[in-house]
N, C-alpha and C positions, 0 to 999 in steps of 0.2 A: 158038473160045471166048476171050473176052477175060478178062483177069486180074481186072478189077473184078467181073464176074459170078461168077467162081469164088470170090472172097472172101465172097460173100453166100450161097452155096449151103448151107454147113453152118450150121445154127442153133445146135446145141450137142450135147453128148454125152447119151446116155441113162444115167442113174445109177439103177440099181436093184440089188437083190440078185442077180437072175438075170443081168443083163448084166455085173456084176462077176465072178461065178463063171465065166462063159463067157470073159471077157477074160483071166482068170488061167490058166484051164485050156487054152484053145485059141488064145490070142492073137488073138481076134476082138473087134472093137469096134463099138458101136452108136451111131449119130448120128441126130439129128433134122435133116431137110433141108427146104428149101422145097418146096411141093407140085408146082411145075412143073419141077423139076430132073430131068434125064435121068440114066441110069446112067453115061454117059460123063462128064458134068459132075461127078457125085459122085466118081468115080474121080480125075479131074484135080484136083479141089479138095483131096482128101485128100493126094495126092502133092505138091501145091504147098505146102499149109500145114504138113505134118508131115515133109516131105523123106524120104518112104519110097516103096518100090515096092509097089503093091497087087497081090497075086497073084490074088485073086478077090474078087468083090463080089456081094452079094445085096441087092436092093432090095424092100422090102415097103411097100405103100401101105395106110395105115389111117386111119380117121377116129376122132376121139375120141368117147367115149360121154358124152352129156350126161345127167346125173341130176337 
């Protein structure tokens, strides 16, 4: 995995009431990632950008609902 690709994997954080409560209570954080990112790439990107050790990672693929 090249470093340039890892810098583009994370699009941004998910900022909502639910994600804020989970972050404060369980120290879990939610991010929007590019659609073709793998679990290994997401983990490496978080460790590279935030200088932390990721203990576990859950990836959920969802599509936005157009109304």
